[in-house]
C-alpha positions in Angstrom: 4.1 -6.0 6.9 4.7 -7.8 10.1 8.3 -7.7 11.5 9.3 -5.1 8.8 8.9 -7.7 6.0 7.3 -6.2 2.9 3.9 -7.5 2.0 3.2 -8.9 -1.5 1.8 -5.5 -2.5 4.9 -3.8 -1.3 7.2 -6.2 -3.2 5.1 -5.6 -6.3 5.1 -1.8 -5.9 8.9 -1.9 -5.4 9.3 -3.1 -9.0 7.5 -0.1 -10.5 9.4 3.2 -10.7 8.1 4.7 -14.0 4.7 5.6 -12.6 2.8 5.9 -9.3 3.9 2.5 -7.8 1.0 2.4 -5.4 -1.7 3.0 -8.0 -0.1 0.6 -10.5 0.2 -2.2 -7.9 -3.4 -1.5 -6.8 -4.6 -1.8 -10.4 -2.7 -5.1 -10.7 -4.2 -6.5 -7.5 -7.7 -5.5 -8.8 -6.9 -7.5 -12.0 -7.9 -4.4 -14.0 -5.6 -5.2 -17.0 -7.2 -8.7 -17.5 -10.2 -7.5 -19.6 -8.4 -4.7 -21.5 -6.9 -4.8 -25.0 -3.2 -3.7 -25.3 -4.2 -0.2 -26.6 -6.6 0.2 -23.6 -3.8 -0.9 -21.2 -1.4 1.6 -22.8 -4.0 4.4 -22.5 -4.8 3.4 -18.8 -1.1 3.4 -17.9 -0.7 6.8 -19.5 -3.2 8.2 -17.0 -0.8 7.4 -14.2 2.7 7.8 -15.6 2.5 11.0 -17.5 3.7 13.8 -15.2 3.5 16.8 -17.6 0.4 18.6 -16.4 0.3 21.7 -18.6 -1.4 19.9 -21.4 -4.3 18.4 -19.4 -7.2 17.3 -21.6 -10.7 16.2 -20.8 -11.5 12.6 -20.3 -11.3 10.3 -23.3 -14.0 7.7 -24.0 -12.4 4.6 -25.5 -14.6 1.7 -24.6 -16.9 0.3 -21.9 -14.1 -1.9 -20.5 -11.7 1.1 -20.4 -14.4 3.1 -18.6 -14.7 0.4 -15.9 -10.9 0.4 -15.5 -10.9 4.2 -15.1 -13.6 3.9 -12.5 -11.5 1.5 -10.5 -8.5 3.9 -10.9 -10.7 6.8 -9.6 -11.7 4.8 -6.6 -8.1 4.0 -5.8 -7.0 7.7 -6.3 -9.7 8.8 -3.9 -8.5 6.4 -1.2 -4.9 7.5 -1.9 -5.8 11.2 -1.7 -7.6 10.6 1.7 -4.6 8.7 3.1 -2.0 11.3 1.9 -4.2 14.1 3.2 -4.7 12.3 6.6 -0.9 11.8 6.9 -0.2 15.4 5.7 2.0 14.2 2.8 0.0 15.6 -0.1 1.7 17.4 -2.9 0.6 21.1 -2.8 -1.0 20.8 -6.3 -3.2 17.9 -5.4 -6.8 19.0 -4.5 -8.6 15.7 -5.0 -8.1 12.1 -6.1 -8.7 13.2 -9.7 -5.5 15.2 -9.6 -3.6 11.8 -9.7 -5.0 11.2 -13.1 -3.6 12.9 -16.2 -5.5 12.6 -19.4 -3.0 14.6 -21.6 -1.7 11.6 -23.5 -4.5 9.0 -23.2 -5.9 9.4 -26.7 -2.4 9.6 -28.3 -1.2 6.6 -26.4 -4.2 4.6 -27.4 -3.8 5.6 -31.1 0.0 4.8 -30.9 -0.7 1.3 -29.5 -3.2 0.8 -32.4 -0.3 1.5 -34.9 -1.1 5.1 -35.9 1.9 6.9 -37.6 3.9 9.2 -35.4 3.2 12.1 -37.8 -0.5 11.5 -37.4 -0.1 11.5 -33.6 1.6 14.9 -33.6 -1.4 16.3 -35.5 -3.9 15.3 -32.8 -2.0 16.9 -29.9 -0.3 20.2 -29.0 2.3 18.3 -27.0 5.8 18.9 -28.5 7.4 15.9 -30.3 10.1 15.5 -27.7 7.6 15.4 -24.8 5.5 13.0 -26.8 8.4 10.6 -27.4 9.4 10.8 -23.8 5.8 10.1 -22.7 5.4 7.1 -24.9 8.8 5.7 -23.8 7.8 6.2 -20.1 4.5 4.4 -20.7 6.4 1.5 -22.4 8.9 1.3 -19.6 6.2 1.2 -16.9 4.4 -1.6 -18.8 7.7 -3.5 -18.8 8.0 -3.0 -15.0 4.4 -4.2 -14.6 5.3 -7.3 -16.6 8.3 -7.9 -14.3 6.1 -7.3 -11.2 3.6 -9.9 -12.4 6.3 -12.5 -12.0 6.2 -11.8 -8.3 2.5 -12.5 -8.3 
């Protein structure tokens, strides 16, 4: 911002450490979460906060409103990719904006938020239980940070 003072987006992003703070704050400013159910929000947040890439899955279809939110996320990741490329700060593994999105826990996170038993969750994924628990805890932590960031708004 002007005179080194953080903008509102910067102050919001500063509150988020459990995921990509830029993408999460952009989703907040686009009001993406407003028309989503809690399980859809959990699944969307999982796309941004889960870092384990070895279990990448194909895209999950949840609902029309979720698809719209994912399209906004994709638009934001494309912009972020171009900016990081232009400033030569891209991670070596990032080849496109799509690489900022990780589908590995989306379905599991959605089912977890809908109250499915943990035992049933472990049966629909090949992710180890410890990684699954850490992923869900990370999603929950990020959602708490988003809630705190909303106070700034």
